[in-house]
C-alpha positions as a Markdown table, in Angstrom:
| # | Residue | x | y | z |
|---|---|---|---|---|
| 1 | Met | 0.0 | 0.0 | 0.0 |
| 2 | Ile | 1.2 | 3.5 | -0.8 |
| 3 | Ile | 0.8 | 6.4 | 1.4 |
| 4 | Asn | -1.6 | 9.1 | -0.1 |
| 5 | Ser | 0.6 | 11.9 | -1.5 |
| 6 | Glu | -2.0 | 14.6 | -0.1 |
| 7 | Ile | -1.0 | 13.1 | 3.4 |
| 8 | Leu | 2.7 | 13.9 | 2.8 |
| 9 | Asn | 2.0 | 17.3 | 1.4 |
| 10 | Leu | -0.2 | 18.2 | 4.6 |
| 11 | Leu | 2.8 | 17.0 | 6.7 |
| 12 | Arg | 5.2 | 19.2 | 4.9 |
| 13 | Lys | 2.8 | 22.2 | 5.1 |
| 14 | Phe | 2.6 | 21.9 | 8.9 |
| 15 | Lys | 6.3 | 21.3 | 9.1 |
| 16 | Ile | 5.8 | 17.7 | 10.8 |
| 17 | Arg | 8.8 | 15.4 | 10.0 |
| 18 | Glu | 7.4 | 12.7 | 7.6 |
| 19 | Glu | 8.6 | 9.8 | 9.6 |
| 20 | Glu | 7.1 | 11.2 | 12.8 |
| 21 | Gly | 3.7 | 12.0 | 11.2 |
| 22 | Leu | 3.3 | 8.7 | 9.6 |
| 23 | Cys | 4.3 | 6.8 | 12.7 |
| 24 | Tyr | 1.6 | 8.8 | 14.5 |
| 25 | Leu | -1.1 | 8.2 | 11.5 |
| 26 | Leu | -0.2 | 4.5 | 11.4 |
| 27 | Cys | -0.8 | 4.0 | 15.1 |
| 28 | Leu | -4.2 | 5.7 | 14.5 |
| 29 | Phe | -5.1 | 3.7 | 11.5 |
| 30 | Tyr | -4.4 | 0.4 | 13.0 |
| 31 | Arg | -5.7 | 1.4 | 16.4 |
| 32 | Ile | -2.4 | 0.9 | 18.1 |
| 33 | Glu | -2.1 | 2.9 | 21.4 |
| 34 | Leu | 0.3 | 6.0 | 20.7 |
| 35 | Pro | 3.6 | 5.6 | 22.7 |
| 36 | Ser | 4.2 | 7.6 | 25.7 |
| 37 | Phe | 7.1 | 9.4 | 24.2 |
| 38 | Ile | 5.1 | 11.1 | 21.5 |
| 39 | Pro | 5.2 | 14.6 | 22.5 |
| 40 | Ile | 1.9 | 16.6 | 23.0 |
| 41 | Ser | 3.0 | 19.2 | 20.4 |
| 42 | Leu | 3.1 | 16.4 | 17.7 |
| 43 | Thr | -0.5 | 15.6 | 18.7 |
| 44 | Glu | -1.6 | 19.2 | 18.5 |
| 45 | Lys | 0.0 | 19.7 | 14.9 |
| 46 | Met | -1.5 | 16.3 | 13.6 |
| 47 | Leu | -5.0 | 17.7 | 14.7 |
| 48 | Leu | -4.5 | 20.9 | 12.8 |
| 49 | Thr | -3.6 | 19.1 | 9.8 |
| 50 | Asn | -7.4 | 17.9 | 9.5 |
| 51 | Ile | -6.2 | 14.7 | 8.1 |
| 52 | Phe | -8.7 | 13.1 | 10.5 |
| 53 | Val | -11.1 | 14.2 | 13.2 |
| 54 | Tyr | -12.5 | 12.5 | 16.3 |
| 55 | Glu | -16.3 | 12.2 | 16.3 |
| 56 | Asp | -17.8 | 10.3 | 19.2 |
| 57 | Arg | -14.6 | 8.9 | 20.5 |
| 58 | Lys | -14.1 | 7.3 | 16.8 |
| 59 | Ile | -11.6 | 8.6 | 14.0 |
| 60 | Asn | -13.0 | 9.9 | 11.1 |
| 61 | Trp | -10.5 | 10.2 | 8.2 |
| 62 | Ile | -10.9 | 13.3 | 6.1 |
| 63 | Val | -8.0 | 12.2 | 3.9 |
| 64 | Ser | -7.6 | 8.7 | 3.1 |
| 65 | Leu | -4.2 | 7.4 | 4.4 |
| 66 | Trp | -3.6 | 5.3 | 1.3 |
| 67 | Glu | -3.4 | 5.8 | -2.4 |
| 68 | Gln | -6.3 | 3.9 | -4.1 |
| 69 | Glu | -7.7 | 2.7 | -0.9 |
| 70 | Asn | -11.1 | 2.0 | -2.2 |
| 71 | Thr | -10.0 | -0.1 | -5.1 |
| 72 | Gln | -8.1 | -2.7 | -2.9 |
| 73 | Phe | -11.0 | -3.3 | -0.3 |
| 74 | Asp | -14.1 | -2.4 | -2.4 |
| 75 | Trp | -15.0 | -6.1 | -2.2 |
| 76 | Val | -15.7 | -5.5 | 1.4 |
| 77 | Glu | -18.7 | -3.5 | 0.7 |
| 78 | Lys | -19.7 | -5.3 | -2.7 |
| 79 | Glu | -19.1 | -9.0 | -1.6 |
| 80 | Tyr | -18.7 | -9.5 | 2.1 |
| 81 | Ile | -21.2 | -7.2 | 3.7 |
| 82 | Pro | -24.0 | -8.3 | 1.3 |
| 83 | Leu | -23.7 | -11.8 | 2.8 |
| 84 | Phe | -25.0 | -10.3 | 6.1 |
| 85 | Thr | -27.3 | -7.8 | 4.7 |
| 86 | Ser | -29.1 | -10.4 | 2.8 |
| 87 | Leu | -30.0 | -11.9 | 6.5 |
| 88 | Gly | -31.1 | -8.5 | 7.6 |
| 89 | Lys | -28.1 | -7.4 | 9.4 |
| 90 | Thr | -26.8 | -3.8 | 9.3 |
| 91 | Pro | -24.1 | -3.0 | 7.0 |
| 92 | Tyr | -21.6 | -1.1 | 9.3 |
| 93 | Lys | -19.6 | -0.3 | 6.2 |
| 94 | Lys | -16.9 | 1.9 | 7.9 |
| 95 | Glu | -16.5 | -0.5 | 10.9 |
| 96 | Cys | -16.3 | -3.5 | 8.4 |
| 97 | Leu | -13.6 | -1.8 | 6.2 |
| 98 | Asp | -11.6 | -0.7 | 9.3 |
| 99 | Arg | -11.6 | -4.0 | 10.9 |
| 100 | Met | -10.9 | -5.9 | 7.7 |
| 101 | Lys | -7.7 | -3.8 | 6.8 |
| 102 | Lys | -6.6 | -4.5 | 10.3 |
| 103 | Phe | -7.4 | -8.1 | 10.1 |
| 104 | Phe | -5.3 | -8.5 | 6.7 |
| 105 | Phe | -2.5 | -6.6 | 8.4 |
| 106 | Thr | -2.3 | -8.9 | 11.3 |
| 107 | Tyr | -2.9 | -12.1 | 9.2 |
| 108 | Pro | -1.0 | -11.3 | 5.9 |
| 109 | Asp | -1.3 | -15.2 | 4.8 |
| 110 | Ile | -5.1 | -15.0 | 4.7 |
| 111 | Arg | -6.7 | -14.3 | 1.3 |
| 112 | Lys | -9.9 | -12.7 | 0.2 |
| 113 | Glu | -11.3 | -15.7 | -1.2 |
| 114 | Glu | -10.8 | -17.6 | 2.1 |
| 115 | Val | -12.6 | -14.6 | 4.0 |
| 116 | Ile | -15.7 | -14.9 | 1.6 |
| 117 | Asp | -15.7 | -18.7 | 1.7 |
| 118 | Ala | -15.3 | -19.0 | 5.4 |
| 119 | Thr | -18.0 | -16.3 | 5.8 |
| 120 | Lys | -20.4 | -18.4 | 3.8 |
| 121 | Leu | -19.4 | -21.4 | 5.8 |
| 122 | Tyr | -20.2 | -19.5 | 9.1 |
| 123 | Ile | -23.4 | -18.4 | 7.6 |
| 124 | Arg | -24.7 | -22.0 | 6.4 |
| 125 | Arg | -23.7 | -23.4 | 10.0 |
| 126 | Thr | -25.2 | -20.7 | 12.2 |
| 127 | Glu | -28.8 | -20.4 | 12.8 |
| 128 | Asn | -29.9 | -16.7 | 11.5 |
| 129 | Lys | -30.6 | -15.4 | 14.9 |
| 130 | Phe | -27.4 | -16.2 | 16.2 |
| 131 | Ile | -25.4 | -14.5 | 13.4 |
| 132 | Arg | -23.3 | -11.7 | 14.4 |
| 133 | Gln | -23.3 | -8.2 | 12.8 |
| 134 | Pro | -20.6 | -8.3 | 9.9 |
| 135 | His | -18.1 | -6.1 | 11.8 |
| 136 | Tyr | -18.3 | -8.2 | 14.9 |
| 137 | Phe | -17.7 | -11.2 | 12.8 |
| 138 | Ile | -14.4 | -9.9 | 11.9 |
| 139 | Ser | -13.4 | -8.9 | 15.4 |
| 140 | Lys | -14.9 | -8.0 | 18.8 |
| 141 | Gly | -13.4 | -6.8 | 21.9 |
| 142 | Val | -10.1 | -4.7 | 22.7 |
| 143 | Gly | -6.6 | -6.0 | 23.5 |
| 144 | Val | -6.3 | -9.5 | 24.8 |
| 145 | Gln | -10.1 | -9.5 | 25.2 |
| 146 | Thr | -10.4 | -9.5 | 21.3 |
| 147 | Ile | -12.0 | -12.3 | 19.6 |
| 148 | Ser | -12.4 | -13.1 | 15.8 |
| 149 | Asp | -15.1 | -15.5 | 14.6 |
| 150 | Leu | -13.6 | -14.8 | 11.0 |
| 151 | Leu | -10.4 | -16.0 | 11.9 |
| 152 | Gln | -11.7 | -19.2 | 13.6 |
| 153 | Tyr | -13.7 | -19.8 | 10.6 |
| 154 | Val | -10.8 | -19.3 | 8.1 |
| 155 | Tyr | -9.0 | -22.1 | 10.1 |
| 156 | Ile | -12.2 | -24.2 | 10.0 |
| 157 | Tyr | -12.5 | -23.6 | 6.2 |
| 158 | Arg | -8.8 | -24.5 | 5.6 |
| 159 | Glu | -9.2 | -27.7 | 7.6 |
| 160 | Ser | -12.3 | -28.6 | 5.8 |
| 161 | Ile | -10.4 | -28.2 | 2.3 |
| 162 | Glu | -7.5 | -30.4 | 3.5 |
| 163 | Thr | -9.8 | -33.0 | 4.7 |
| 164 | Ser | -11.9 | -33.1 | 1.5 |
| 165 | Ser | -8.7 | -33.1 | -0.6 |
| 166 | Ser | -7.3 | -36.0 | 1.2 |
| 167 | Thr | -10.4 | -37.9 | 1.2 |
| 168 | Phe | -10.7 | -37.6 | -2.5 |
| 169 | Ile | -7.2 | -38.7 | -2.8 |
| 170 | Gly | -7.7 | -41.6 | -0.5 |
| 171 | Asn | -10.7 | -42.6 | -2.4 |
| 172 | Lys | -9.1 | -42.3 | -5.7 |
| 173 | Leu | -6.3 | -44.5 | -4.7 |
| 174 | Gln | -8.2 | -47.3 | -3.3 |
């Protein structure tokens, strides 16, 4: 992913060192607690840039951190969320997008196709009234209390693929 050039221009305009500003923004984007050594003056400068604002204790990005951000994760809105909205669940588009980005950052070995197939598996196996909202399926909780049904179902999906392919090979050899 490439940092949005508009972000870099704003950092220069407000005389914020690029490495400090990007470190600050990446912590916010991935919901990492800001280190205690970050000076208050940097926080004040970053707020002046209007790259983001705090609304209802949440971060709202005014300027996208990444170039072409929408094209890389547009499948979340077009493919992932409809799996839940077809069951009457609320879309929670921004929350899904934020959590999915963090999910892929945390688990880079997982692919989009696995997420979609694992989600379909979850929906097939779960009674409709017990299906989570789409953003909570990705992750729920904070810190060590965080749970991810999506991660669990990716592992279940992978295991089912391995089992079915080994069964097929076993049957073919007999």
